[in-house]
N, C-alpha and C positions, 0 to 999 in steps of 0.2 A: 858629480855623482850625488852630491847633497841635494842638488836641484831635482834630480830624478827621484830620489828617495822621498822628497817632500811631495812630489806629484803622485807617487805610487801609494804612499800611506793613506791619504784621504780616499783614493779609489779603493784600496783594500778595505778600508773601514766601511765604506759605503756598500761594497760587495758583502762584507761580513754582516753588516746590518740587515741587508736584504735577505741574506741566507737565514739569519736568525729570525727575521719576521716570517719567512716561509715555514720554518720549523715550528714557530709559535702558532701560526694559523693551522698547520697540519695537526699538531698536538691538541689544540683547542677543539678542532672538529672531531678528533678521535675521542676526546674526553666527553664531548656532548653526545656522540653516538653511543658510547659505553654507558653514559648516564641514562639515556633513553632506554637502552636494552635492559639496564638494571631495574629501572622503574617498571617496565613491562613485566619482567620476571618476578619482581616483588609483588606486583598486582596479581599475577597468576598464582603465586605462592599463597598470598592472603586469601584468594578465592578458594583455593584447594583446602587451606586450613579451615576456613569457614564451612566448606562443604563437609569435611571430615567431622567437625564439631557438630554439625547438623545431623549427620548420620549417627554419631554417638548419642546425641540427645533423643533421636527417634528410636534407636534401639533400647535406650533406657526407658522411654515412655511405653514402648511395646511390652517390655518385660514387666513394667508396673501394672499394666492393664490386662495382663494375661488371664488372670482369674475372671475378670469381668467379660473378657472376650469368650472364654469357654462357657461362661454362664449364658451369654447372649446366644452363642451357637447352639446351646442345648435347647433353646426354644424353637429351633428350626430343624425339620427333618429333611435330609437330602435324599435324592433318589438313590444314591449309593448306599445309604444306611437305613433302608425301610425295615429290614428285619430287626435291627436293634430297637427301632421305634415300636414295632409291633410287640416285641418281647417286653418292652417297658410297660405297654398298656396291659398286656396279659399279667404281668407281675403285680400291677395295681389290684387286679381281681384276686390274685392269690394272697395279697396282704390282708384283705378283709374276709377271706374264706370263700369267695364266690368262684365258681368254675367258669372260666372264660374261654371262648374259642373264636378265632377270627374265621369268618365264613367267606368273605370276599374282600379283595383289595383291587381297586380300579383307579387308573390314572387316565382321566379323559384327555383327549388330544387337545381340545380347544380351551381347556381351563388349566390353571396351575394349582389345582387342588388334588388331594388324594382322598378318594372315597373308600370308606371302610364299613363293612357290615360285620357285626359281632353278635354272638349269643353269650349270655351270662345266665348262670343258674345258681340257686342257693336260697337262703331265707330272704324275706323281704328286706330285712335290715342289711344283709350283705349286699344285695342288689343296690339298695339306696346308697350305701357307703361307696360302692364301686362307681356309681354315676357321679357322686359328689367328688370323688378323687379325679375322675376324668374331667369334670368341669374346672377343677383347680390345678390341673396338670400344667406344666410349663409350656405345653403346646397349645396353639390356638385352634381349638376344635369347635365346629359348628354342628350341633345336633340336628339332623334332618328329621328323624323320628325316633321315638322311644316307645316300645310296646312292652308293657309289663303284664304278665298273666300268671294266675295261680295255677299250678300244675297238680298238686296233691292235696290231701286233706290230713288233718291231725288224726292219728290212730289212737282212739280213746279206749280200745279194748285191752290194750296192754299198758303196763306201767311206763313204758318208754314213750314219752310224749315227743314224738319226732316233730321237728319244726316243719312247717308247711313249705313245700318247695315252690319256688317262684322261678319264672323264666323271663328273661328280657331280651328282646331283639333291638339292637341299637344300630342305627344308620347315622353315620356322621361324616363330616368332611374335615380334613386336616388343612387348614388355611395357611399354616406356616410351613409350606412344602416348597423346596427348592429343587427344580429339575436340573 
């Protein structure tokens, strides 16, 4: 029996060794598989974190330049807000005391400009200041024609020296127009 036990122990040891080797190889492969999965997930996590940081940075940059953006947008008139643009131009005339009236607004099909015909009336000084304000407005205007004419005369028979009335016909293009 001792003889049999001496034969069985080495065989059991070898079987146990082979079994342990198989378990070791199996666990080693599982660890490597989990390591690769972990590295892939970590890479995805880092990419997502970088993307979120980029979004935060972009949002903070946008909020920092909001004033500049609104200032830039104020230089362009969009087809959806032509009326506020025209009101702004008429308000420039009211600031200097000239009476302004928009006669025609036209958007030619082939161009990206807005054509405007206006009449302004008042003293020569008021007309001149109005034209100067138009030239210096934040909108890019191109004057096609300006026709300034004297309409009345100074009334010298009374003590009221009424200012001479002048009338201006203005034809201009709004170059900073977005359709």
